[in-house]
mmCIF file of the C-alpha atoms, coordinates in Angstrom:
data_MODEL
# 
_entry.id   MODEL 
# 
loop_
_atom_site.group_PDB 
_atom_site.id 
_atom_site.type_symbol 
_atom_site.label_atom_id 
_atom_site.label_alt_id 
_atom_site.label_comp_id 
_atom_site.label_asym_id 
_atom_site.label_entity_id 
_atom_site.label_seq_id 
_atom_site.pdbx_PDB_ins_code 
_atom_site.Cartn_x 
_atom_site.Cartn_y 
_atom_site.Cartn_z 
_atom_site.occupancy 
_atom_site.B_iso_or_equiv 
_atom_site.pdbx_formal_charge 
_atom_site.auth_seq_id 
_atom_site.auth_comp_id 
_atom_site.auth_asym_id 
_atom_site.auth_atom_id 
_atom_site.pdbx_PDB_model_num 
ATOM 1  C CA . MET A 1 1  ? 89.294 221.633 164.828 1.00 0.00 ? 1  MET A CA 1 
ATOM 2  C CA . VAL A 1 2  ? 88.366 225.114 166.022 1.00 0.00 ? 2  VAL A CA 1 
ATOM 3  C CA . VAL A 1 3  ? 85.404 223.802 168.012 1.00 0.00 ? 3  VAL A CA 1 
ATOM 4  C CA . GLY A 1 4  ? 87.703 221.220 169.606 1.00 0.00 ? 4  GLY A CA 1 
ATOM 5  C CA . ILE A 1 5  ? 90.235 223.872 170.603 1.00 0.00 ? 5  ILE A CA 1 
ATOM 6  C CA . ILE A 1 6  ? 87.517 226.020 172.157 1.00 0.00 ? 6  ILE A CA 1 
ATOM 7  C CA . ALA A 1 7  ? 86.168 222.948 173.961 1.00 0.00 ? 7  ALA A CA 1 
ATOM 8  C CA . VAL A 1 8  ? 89.626 222.135 175.371 1.00 0.00 ? 8  VAL A CA 1 
ATOM 9  C CA . LEU A 1 9  ? 90.042 225.694 176.626 1.00 0.00 ? 9  LEU A CA 1 
ATOM 10 C CA . LEU A 1 10 ? 86.602 225.723 178.253 1.00 0.00 ? 10 LEU A CA 1 
ATOM 11 C CA . ALA A 1 11 ? 87.165 222.303 179.818 1.00 0.00 ? 11 ALA A CA 1 
ATOM 12 C CA . PHE A 1 12 ? 89.578 223.764 182.375 1.00 0.00 ? 12 PHE A CA 1 
ATOM 13 C CA . ILE A 1 13 ? 86.968 226.162 183.820 1.00 0.00 ? 13 ILE A CA 1 
ATOM 14 C CA . PRO A 1 14 ? 85.011 224.280 186.518 1.00 0.00 ? 14 PRO A CA 1 
ATOM 15 C CA . ILE A 1 15 ? 81.402 225.382 185.982 1.00 0.00 ? 15 ILE A CA 1 
ATOM 16 C CA . ILE A 1 16 ? 81.578 226.577 182.380 1.00 0.00 ? 16 ILE A CA 1 
ATOM 17 C CA . GLY A 1 17 ? 83.472 223.408 181.487 1.00 0.00 ? 17 GLY A CA 1 
ATOM 18 C CA . MET A 1 18 ? 80.224 221.469 181.333 1.00 0.00 ? 18 MET A CA 1 
ATOM 19 C CA . ALA A 1 19 ? 79.595 223.115 177.957 1.00 0.00 ? 19 ALA A CA 1 
ATOM 20 C CA . SER A 1 20 ? 82.771 221.506 176.669 1.00 0.00 ? 20 SER A CA 1 
ATOM 21 C CA . PHE A 1 21 ? 81.077 218.094 176.843 1.00 0.00 ? 21 PHE A CA 1 
ATOM 22 C CA . VAL A 1 22 ? 78.678 219.249 174.135 1.00 0.00 ? 22 VAL A CA 1 
ATOM 23 C CA . LEU A 1 23 ? 81.357 221.096 172.194 1.00 0.00 ? 23 LEU A CA 1 
ATOM 24 C CA . GLY A 1 24 ? 83.614 218.049 172.383 1.00 0.00 ? 24 GLY A CA 1 
ATOM 25 C CA . LEU A 1 25 ? 80.899 215.865 170.901 1.00 0.00 ? 25 LEU A CA 1 
ATOM 26 C CA . VAL A 1 26 ? 80.291 218.448 168.167 1.00 0.00 ? 26 VAL A CA 1 
ATOM 27 C CA . ALA A 1 27 ? 84.035 218.561 167.410 1.00 0.00 ? 27 ALA A CA 1 
ATOM 28 C CA . ILE A 1 28 ? 84.173 214.774 167.154 1.00 0.00 ? 28 ILE A CA 1 
ATOM 29 C CA . GLY A 1 29 ? 81.139 214.723 164.878 1.00 0.00 ? 29 GLY A CA 1 
ATOM 30 C CA . LEU A 1 30 ? 82.520 217.426 162.607 1.00 0.00 ? 30 LEU A CA 1 
ATOM 31 C CA . GLY A 1 31 ? 85.905 215.709 162.561 1.00 0.00 ? 31 GLY A CA 1 
ATOM 32 C CA . ILE A 1 32 ? 84.364 212.413 161.488 1.00 0.00 ? 32 ILE A CA 1 
ATOM 33 C CA . PHE A 1 33 ? 82.372 214.230 158.830 1.00 0.00 ? 33 PHE A CA 1 
ATOM 34 C CA . ALA A 1 34 ? 85.548 215.900 157.491 1.00 0.00 ? 34 ALA A CA 1 
ATOM 35 C CA . VAL A 1 35 ? 87.443 212.604 157.384 1.00 0.00 ? 35 VAL A CA 1 
ATOM 36 C CA . ILE A 1 36 ? 84.583 210.812 155.590 1.00 0.00 ? 36 ILE A CA 1 
ATOM 37 C CA . LYS A 1 37 ? 84.159 213.594 153.019 1.00 0.00 ? 37 LYS A CA 1 
ATOM 38 C CA . GLN A 1 38 ? 87.946 213.664 152.401 1.00 0.00 ? 38 GLN A CA 1 
ATOM 39 C CA . ARG A 1 39 ? 87.994 217.422 152.975 1.00 0.00 ? 39 ARG A CA 1 
ATOM 40 C CA . GLY A 1 40 ? 90.637 218.620 155.374 1.00 0.00 ? 40 GLY A CA 1 
ATOM 41 C CA . LYS A 1 41 ? 91.519 215.144 156.567 1.00 0.00 ? 41 LYS A CA 1 
ATOM 42 C CA . GLY A 1 42 ? 94.269 216.447 158.853 1.00 0.00 ? 42 GLY A CA 1 
ATOM 43 C CA . GLN A 1 43 ? 91.990 219.037 160.393 1.00 0.00 ? 43 GLN A CA 1 
ATOM 44 C CA . GLY A 1 44 ? 89.291 216.395 160.806 1.00 0.00 ? 44 GLY A CA 1 
ATOM 45 C CA . ILE A 1 45 ? 91.655 214.142 162.713 1.00 0.00 ? 45 ILE A CA 1 
ATOM 46 C CA . ALA A 1 46 ? 92.755 217.118 164.825 1.00 0.00 ? 46 ALA A CA 1 
ATOM 47 C CA . GLY A 1 47 ? 89.094 217.880 165.551 1.00 0.00 ? 47 GLY A CA 1 
ATOM 48 C CA . ILE A 1 48 ? 88.458 214.314 166.668 1.00 0.00 ? 48 ILE A CA 1 
ATOM 49 C CA . ILE A 1 49 ? 91.509 214.355 168.937 1.00 0.00 ? 49 ILE A CA 1 
ATOM 50 C CA . THR A 1 50 ? 90.811 217.772 170.481 1.00 0.00 ? 50 THR A CA 1 
ATOM 51 C CA . GLY A 1 51 ? 87.150 216.847 170.991 1.00 0.00 ? 51 GLY A CA 1 
ATOM 52 C CA . ALA A 1 52 ? 88.100 213.648 172.786 1.00 0.00 ? 52 ALA A CA 1 
ATOM 53 C CA . VAL A 1 53 ? 90.709 215.456 174.901 1.00 0.00 ? 53 VAL A CA 1 
ATOM 54 C CA . SER A 1 54 ? 88.181 218.113 175.870 1.00 0.00 ? 54 SER A CA 1 
ATOM 55 C CA . ILE A 1 55 ? 85.694 215.479 177.032 1.00 0.00 ? 55 ILE A CA 1 
ATOM 56 C CA . VAL A 1 56 ? 88.342 213.714 179.126 1.00 0.00 ? 56 VAL A CA 1 
ATOM 57 C CA . VAL A 1 57 ? 89.613 216.980 180.654 1.00 0.00 ? 57 VAL A CA 1 
ATOM 58 C CA . ALA A 1 58 ? 86.088 218.216 181.373 1.00 0.00 ? 58 ALA A CA 1 
ATOM 59 C CA . LEU A 1 59 ? 85.259 214.913 183.059 1.00 0.00 ? 59 LEU A CA 1 
ATOM 60 C CA . ALA A 1 60 ? 88.419 215.076 185.183 1.00 0.00 ? 60 ALA A CA 1 
ATOM 61 C CA . VAL A 1 61 ? 87.743 218.695 186.177 1.00 0.00 ? 61 VAL A CA 1 
ATOM 62 C CA . ALA A 1 62 ? 84.125 217.834 187.028 1.00 0.00 ? 62 ALA A CA 1 
ATOM 63 C CA . ILE A 1 63 ? 85.234 214.943 189.241 1.00 0.00 ? 63 ILE A CA 1 
ATOM 64 C CA . PHE A 1 64 ? 87.885 217.088 190.949 1.00 0.00 ? 64 PHE A CA 1 
ATOM 65 C CA . THR A 1 65 ? 85.421 219.945 191.501 1.00 0.00 ? 65 THR A CA 1 
ATOM 66 C CA . SER A 1 66 ? 82.799 217.571 192.875 1.00 0.00 ? 66 SER A CA 1 
ATOM 67 C CA . ALA A 1 67 ? 85.281 216.007 195.293 1.00 0.00 ? 67 ALA A CA 1 
ATOM 68 C CA . PHE A 1 68 ? 86.524 219.418 196.402 1.00 0.00 ? 68 PHE A CA 1 
ATOM 69 C CA . LEU A 1 69 ? 83.017 220.747 197.027 1.00 0.00 ? 69 LEU A CA 1 
ATOM 70 C CA . SER A 1 70 ? 82.102 217.572 198.907 1.00 0.00 ? 70 SER A CA 1 
ATOM 71 C CA . ILE A 1 71 ? 85.089 218.001 201.233 1.00 0.00 ? 71 ILE A CA 1 
ATOM 72 C CA . VAL A 1 72 ? 84.269 221.670 201.795 1.00 0.00 ? 72 VAL A CA 1 
ATOM 73 C CA . ASP A 1 73 ? 80.640 220.788 202.534 1.00 0.00 ? 73 ASP A CA 1 
ATOM 74 C CA . GLU A 1 74 ? 81.683 218.166 205.100 1.00 0.00 ? 74 GLU A CA 1 
ATOM 75 C CA . GLU A 1 75 ? 83.990 220.646 206.823 1.00 0.00 ? 75 GLU A CA 1 
ATOM 76 C CA . LEU A 1 76 ? 81.316 223.321 206.947 1.00 0.00 ? 76 LEU A CA 1 
ATOM 77 C CA . GLU A 1 77 ? 78.821 220.925 208.532 1.00 0.00 ? 77 GLU A CA 1 
ATOM 78 C CA . ASN A 1 78 ? 81.126 220.474 211.536 1.00 0.00 ? 78 ASN A CA 1 
ATOM 79 C CA . PRO A 1 79 ? 82.602 223.912 212.234 1.00 0.00 ? 79 PRO A CA 1 
ATOM 80 C CA . GLU A 1 80 ? 83.554 222.990 215.817 1.00 0.00 ? 80 GLU A CA 1 
ATOM 81 C CA . ASP A 1 81 ? 86.113 220.542 214.432 1.00 0.00 ? 81 ASP A CA 1 
ATOM 82 C CA . LEU A 1 82 ? 87.912 223.408 212.702 1.00 0.00 ? 82 LEU A CA 1 
ATOM 83 C CA . PHE A 1 83 ? 88.811 225.165 215.941 1.00 0.00 ? 83 PHE A CA 1 
ATOM 84 C CA . GLU A 1 84 ? 89.686 222.276 218.220 1.00 0.00 ? 84 GLU A CA 1 
ATOM 85 C CA . MET A 1 85 ? 93.258 222.386 219.430 1.00 0.00 ? 85 MET A CA 1 
ATOM 86 C CA . GLU A 1 86 ? 94.953 219.195 220.452 1.00 0.00 ? 86 GLU A CA 1 
ATOM 87 C CA . PRO A 1 87 ? 97.417 219.346 223.336 1.00 0.00 ? 87 PRO A CA 1 
# 
């Protein structure tokens, strides 16, 4: 569960959030292990859920960041378009 919480928190940071993919998978794996071993079943389920949420959030942030950087790159390639005034 703790690894899942850390993964969710890191998922919101654009570049560092890529580490949350790995941490999310680790949280899911540890959660499944806890549920199978019948030790801390509630915490295992919470680990699975937070791991899955972190992967989804990290993917969404990565897509948003990629789209944003693509738009910025396109605008920087044509700087004359930034300063044109229409009558």
